[in-house]
C-alpha positions in Angstrom: 0.0 0.0 0.0 1.4 3.4 -1.0 0.5 6.4 1.4 2.3 9.8 1.5 5.0 8.5 -0.8 5.8 5.6 1.5 5.4 1.9 0.8 4.0 -0.4 3.5 4.5 -4.2 3.1 1.8 -6.3 4.6 3.0 -9.5 6.1 1.9 -12.8 4.3 1.6 -16.1 6.2 2.7 -19.3 4.2 2.6 -23.0 5.2 5.7 -25.0 4.4 5.4 -28.9 3.8 8.3 -31.2 3.5 8.8 -34.6 1.8 11.5 -37.1 2.8 14.1 -38.1 0.2 15.6 -40.7 2.4 16.1 -44.3 1.2 13.5 -46.6 2.7 14.2 -50.3 3.5 11.1 -52.4 3.1 10.6 -56.0 4.4 8.2 -57.4 1.7 6.4 -60.5 3.1 3.9 -62.7 1.1 2.4 -65.4 3.3 1.0 -68.6 2.0 0.7 -67.6 -1.7 -0.5 -70.4 -4.1 2.0 -70.8 -6.9 1.2 -71.9 -10.4 0.9 -75.6 -9.4 -1.2 -74.8 -6.4 1.5 -75.2 -3.7 1.3 -72.5 -1.0 4.6 -71.0 0.0 5.8 -67.9 1.9 8.3 -65.5 0.5 10.2 -62.6 2.1 12.0 -60.0 0.1 14.1 -56.9 1.0 13.6 -53.8 -1.1 15.3 -50.4 -1.1 13.2 -47.5 -2.4 13.4 -43.7 -2.4 11.7 -40.6 -3.8 13.7 -39.5 -6.8 14.7 -35.8 -6.2 17.0 -35.4 -9.2 14.2 -36.0 -11.7 11.7 -33.0 -11.7 8.9 -34.9 -13.2 9.2 -37.7 -10.7 9.6 -35.2 -7.8 6.5 -33.4 -9.0 4.5 -36.7 -9.1 5.8 -37.6 -5.6 4.7 -34.2 -4.3 1.3 -34.7 -5.7 1.0 -38.1 -4.1 2.8 -37.8 -0.8 2.7 -34.1 0.4 1.3 -34.0 3.8 2.1 -37.7 4.5 4.7 -39.0 6.9 7.7 -41.2 5.9 5.9 -44.2 7.5 2.9 -43.6 5.4 5.0 -43.4 2.2 6.8 -46.6 3.2 3.5 -48.3 3.8 2.2 -47.4 0.3 5.4 -48.5 -1.4 5.4 -51.8 0.7 1.8 -52.6 -0.3 2.6 -52.0 -4.0 5.7 -54.2 -3.8 3.9 -56.9 -1.9 1.1 -57.0 -4.5 3.5 -57.4 -7.4 5.5 -60.0 -5.5 2.3 -62.1 -4.9 1.3 -61.8 -8.6 4.7 -63.0 -9.8 4.6 -65.9 -7.3 1.3 -67.0 -8.7 2.7 -67.2 -12.2 5.8 -69.3 -11.3 6.3 -72.8 -9.8 8.0 -73.5 -6.5 10.9 -75.1 -8.4 11.4 -72.0 -10.5 11.4 -69.6 -7.5 13.6 -71.9 -5.5 16.2 -72.8 -8.2 16.3 -69.4 -10.0 16.0 -66.7 -7.3 17.8 -64.2 -9.5 15.1 -64.5 -12.2 12.3 -64.0 -9.5 14.1 -61.0 -8.1 14.5 -59.4 -11.5 10.9 -59.8 -12.4 9.7 -58.3 -9.1 12.1 -55.4 -9.5 11.1 -54.8 -13.1 7.3 -54.9 -12.5 7.4 -52.9 -9.3 9.7 -50.2 -10.8 7.4 -49.6 -13.7 4.5 -49.1 -11.3 6.2 -47.0 -8.5 7.9 -44.7 -11.0 4.4 -43.1 -11.7 4.4 -42.2 -8.0 7.8 -40.6 -8.1 9.4 -43.5 -6.3 12.4 -45.5 -7.7 13.2 -49.0 -6.6 16.9 -49.0 -5.8 17.2 -52.8 -5.2 15.2 -55.9 -4.5 16.5 -59.2 -3.1 14.8 -62.4 -2.3 15.6 -63.1 1.3 13.7 -66.3 2.3 11.4 -69.0 0.9 9.6 -71.4 3.2 6.4 -73.5 3.4 4.5 -75.5 6.0 4.1 -78.7 4.0 7.8 -79.7 3.7 7.6 -79.3 -0.1 10.9 -77.5 -0.2 12.4 -80.1 2.1 11.3 -82.8 -0.3 12.9 -80.9 -3.2 16.1 -80.8 -1.1 15.9 -84.6 -0.6 15.4 -85.1 -4.3 18.4 -82.9 -5.0 20.5 -84.7 -2.4 19.5 -88.0 -4.0 20.4 -86.6 -7.4 23.8 -85.4 -6.1 24.5 -88.8 -4.5 23.5 -90.5 -7.7 25.7 -88.2 -9.8 28.5 -89.0 -7.3 28.0 -92.7 -7.7 27.8 -92.3 -11.5 30.9 -90.2 -11.5 32.8 -92.8 -9.4 31.6 -95.6 -11.7 32.7 -93.5 -14.8 36.0 -92.8 -13.1 36.5 -96.5 -12.6 35.4 -97.2 -16.1 37.8 -94.6 -17.5 40.6 -96.1 -15.4 39.8 -99.6 -16.7 39.7 -98.2 -20.3 43.0 -96.5 -19.8 44.5 -99.6 -18.3 43.1 -101.7 -21.2 44.4 -99.2 -23.7 47.8 -99.2 -22.1 47.9 -103.1 -22.4 46.7 -102.8 -25.9 49.4 -100.3 -26.8 51.9 -102.6 -25.1 50.7 -105.6 -27.2 50.6 -103.4 -30.3 54.2 -102.3 -29.6 55.2 -105.9 -29.2 53.4 -106.8 -32.5 55.0 -103.9 -34.3 58.5 -105.0 -33.0 57.8 -108.5 -34.3 56.5 -107.1 -37.6 59.7 -105.1 -38.0 61.8 -108.1 -37.3 59.8 -110.1 -39.8 60.2 -107.3 -42.3 64.0 -107.3 -41.8 64.1 -111.1 -42.2 61.9 -110.8 -45.3 64.2 -108.0 -46.8 67.3 -110.2 -46.1 65.7 -113.2 -47.8 64.5 -111.1 -50.7 68.0 -109.6 -51.3 69.7 -113.0 -50.9 67.2 -114.5 -53.4 67.9 -111.6 -55.8 71.6 -112.2 -55.5 71.1 -115.9 -56.1 68.9 -115.2 -59.1 71.6 -112.9 -60.5 74.4 -115.5 -59.9 72.3 -118.3 -61.5 71.3 -116.0 -64.4 74.9 -115.2 -65.1 75.8 -118.9 -64.9 72.9 -119.8 -67.2 73.9 -117.1 -69.6 77.4 -118.5 -69.7 76.1 -122.0 -70.4 73.7 -120.8 -73.1 76.5 -118.7 -74.7 78.6 -121.9 -74.9 75.7 -123.9 -76.3 74.9 -121.1 -78.8 78.5 -120.9 -80.0 78.5 -124.7 -80.5 75.1 -124.4 -82.4 76.5 -121.6 -84.6 79.5 -123.7 -85.5 77.3 -126.7 -86.4 75.0 -124.4 -88.4 78.0 -123.0 -90.4 79.2 -126.5 -91.2 75.6 -127.5 -92.2 75.3 -124.4 -94.4 78.5 -125.2 -96.2 77.3 -128.8 -96.7 73.9 -127.6 -98.0 75.7 -125.2 -100.4 77.6 -128.1 -101.8 74.4 -130.1 -102.3 72.7 -127.1 -103.9 75.5 -126.9 -106.5 75.3 -130.6 -107.2 71.5 -130.4 -107.5 71.7 -127.4 -109.8 74.0 -129.4 -112.1 71.6 -132.3 -112.0 68.7 -129.9 -112.8 70.5 -128.5 -115.8 71.1 -132.0 -117.1 67.5 -132.9 -116.5 66.2 -129.7 -118.2 68.3 -130.5 -121.3 66.8 -134.0 -121.3 63.3 -132.6 -120.9 63.8 -130.2 -123.8 65.0 -133.1 -126.0 62.0 -135.3 -125.0 59.5 -132.4 -125.6 60.8 -131.9 -129.1 60.5 -135.6 -129.7 56.9 -135.6 -128.3 56.0 -132.6 -130.4 57.0 -134.4 -133.5 55.4 -137.8 -132.7 52.3 -137.0 -130.5 51.2 -133.4 -130.3 50.7 -132.7 -133.9 48.5 -135.8 -134.6 46.7 -135.2 -131.3 45.7 -131.7 -132.2 44.4 -132.9 -135.6 42.3 -135.5 -133.8 41.0 -133.1 -131.2 39.9 -130.7 -134.0 38.0 -133.5 -135.6 36.3 -134.6 -132.4 35.3 -131.0 -131.6 33.5 -130.7 -135.0 31.7 -134.0 -134.4 30.6 -132.9 -130.9 29.2 -129.6 -132.2 27.2 -131.5 -134.9 25.8 -133.9 -132.2 25.0 -131.0 -130.0 23.0 -129.2 -132.8 21.1 -132.4 -133.5 20.2 -132.9 -129.8 19.0 -129.4 -129.5 16.7 -129.8 -132.6 15.4 -133.1 -131.2 14.7 -131.5 -127.8 12.9 -128.6 -129.4 10.7 -131.0 -131.4 9.9 -133.1 -128.4 9.0 -129.9 -126.4 6.6 -128.8 -129.2 5.1 -132.3 -129.3 4.6 -132.2 -125.5 3.0 -128.8 -125.7 0.5 -129.8 -128.4 -0.3 -133.0 -126.5 -0.9 -131.0 -123.4 -3.2 -128.6 -125.2 -5.2 -131.6 -126.6 -5.5 -133.2 -123.2 -6.6 -129.9 -121.7 -9.3 -129.6 -124.4 -10.5 -133.1 -123.7 -10.7 -132.5 -119.9 -12.6 -129.3 -120.6 -15.0 -131.1 -122.9 -15.5 -133.9 -120.4 -16.1 -131.4 -117.5 -18.6 -129.5 -119.7 -20.4 -132.8 -120.5 -20.5 -133.8 -116.8 -21.8 -130.4 -115.9 -24.6 -130.6 -118.4 -25.4 -134.1 -117.1 -25.6 -132.8 -113.5 -27.9 -130.0 -114.7 -30.2 -132.5 -116.4 -30.2 -134.7 -113.3 -31.2 -131.8 -111.2 -33.9 -130.9 -113.7 -35.1 -134.5 -113.6 -35.1 -134.5 -109.8 -37.2 -131.4 -109.8 -39.5 -132.8 -112.3 -40.0 -136.4 -110.9 -39.1 -135.7 -107.3 -40.2 -138.9 -105.5 -39.8 -141.1 -108.5 -36.2 -140.0 -108.9 -35.5 -140.5 -105.2 -37.0 -144.0 -105.4 -35.0 -144.8 -108.4 -31.8 -143.9 -106.5 -32.8 -146.0 -103.5 -33.6 -149.0 -105.6 -30.2 -148.6 -107.3 -28.4 -148.6 -104.0 -30.4 -151.5 -102.4 -28.0 -154.2 -103.7 -25.1 -152.4 -102.2 -26.9 -152.1 -98.9 -27.6 -155.9 -99.0 -24.0 -156.6 -99.8 -22.8 -154.5 -96.8 -25.3 -156.3 -94.5 -24.2 -159.8 -95.5 -20.5 -158.7 -95.7 -19.6 -159.7 -92.1 -21.0 -163.2 -92.7 -18.6 -163.8 -95.6 -15.6 -163.0 -93.4 -16.7 -165.0 -90.3 -14.6 -168.1 -89.6 -17.0 -169.7 -87.1 -20.7 -169.1 -86.3 -22.3 -170.4 -83.1 -26.1 -170.7 -83.1 -28.3 -171.0 -80.0 -31.7 -172.6 -80.6 -34.7 -172.5 -78.4 -35.9 -175.9 -79.7 -38.5 -174.5 -82.2 -38.0 -173.4 -85.8 -35.3 -174.2 -88.2 -31.7 -174.7 -87.3 -28.4 -174.8 -89.1 -27.5 -172.9 -92.2 -31.2 -172.3 -92.9 -31.4 -170.4 -89.6 -28.6 -168.0 -90.8 -30.2 -167.5 -94.2 -33.5 -166.8 -92.4 -31.9 -164.2 -90.2 -30.4 -162.4 -93.2 -33.7 -162.5 -95.1 -35.5 -161.2 -92.0 -33.1 -158.2 -91.9 -33.6 -157.5 -95.6 -37.4 -157.8 -95.2 -37.2 -155.0 -92.7 -35.1 -152.8 -94.9 -38.1 -151.1 -96.8 -39.6 -150.2 -93.4 -36.3 -148.6 -92.3 -36.0 -146.7 -95.6 -39.6 -145.4 -95.2 -38.9 -144.1 -91.7 -35.7 -142.4 -92.9 -36.9 -140.9 -96.2 -40.7 -141.0 -96.0 -40.9 -143.1 -99.3 -42.9 -146.3 -99.2 -41.3 -149.0 -101.4 -44.1 -151.6 -100.8 -46.7 -149.3 -102.4 -44.8 -148.8 -105.6 -47.2 -149.4 -108.5 -46.4 -148.6 -112.1 -50.0 -147.8 -112.8 -50.4 -145.5 -109.7 -48.6 -142.4 -108.6 -46.2 -142.6 -105.7 -47.5 -141.9 -102.2 -45.4 -140.6 -99.3 -46.2 -141.7 -95.7 
């Protein structure tokens, strides 16, 4: 207020509030939380938290959240937040995962809680899993199983060590035996090399000795061959002289033969050749004449065969016309013409039978008459059989009446 050129300042009363930036240690307990497989366990973790004063945004958020609250109240809010995240993570993990990998559990709680508390202006400095326990001895059973596994691994390790020792011992024995075999093989190789070299030397000595023997025999053979060649040359000269004498004799005899034999023989040969040519011409002419005769005879026979075939064809046509004209009469004529042949065929077996034995019942004729009667009886039934086969009745034939069919 300004009055009379003077300034008066009126006092202003302000209220000051403070917020603690100290690091708070929180004991985060989660009692009897059911894990992913339904096993209840209790977990205790230690967390270090503080309000971040260096970051203006986080400090402003903390002021909005915690101005007017005591340090215990701020610690309680942070503790409840951490405990909730701890319980949630326990519910998503198994007891084995929490027990065996505590680092993983701590990192997950730290990560999730930090992302939530940062909005309140609180930063999580650290989080450590302090203790895990349960009231049903589940963890104790896991310890027993682990102890048994360790003991089993120890037994397996001891057995493997013994096995490796045995393998090394067997390998050492094998190497010893192999070294012994190699030594024996080297000795055998040395013996073999000695025998091969000795055999090579023996072969060379024997070869030289054989070459010397062969050279001697070859020289002897050459000497004999030279002697034989000289002897053969002498014989060749002698035979050449004999051949010359024989050639002179042959020339003389050829001249004599020429004068006495060849000239007359050539004249006779010429004569015989002329005669042979004449006979050849005569035979050719005879063969041509016979061929012409055969051809003409063949044409005559062919004409005769053709005429006979034409006549038979005309006869067959006439027979066919007659059959069409007379029908039953022609058929009956043919049957009557063949009846003697049928009777001859029926009685034929009797003519070739050597012996016939007849059995009689005591009535009627006996003897040859019996046989004749049997044949006649067969012949008497022949018209009836022909009538059944052809339909023509022979018994009703009458020259004055037309034929009737049954």
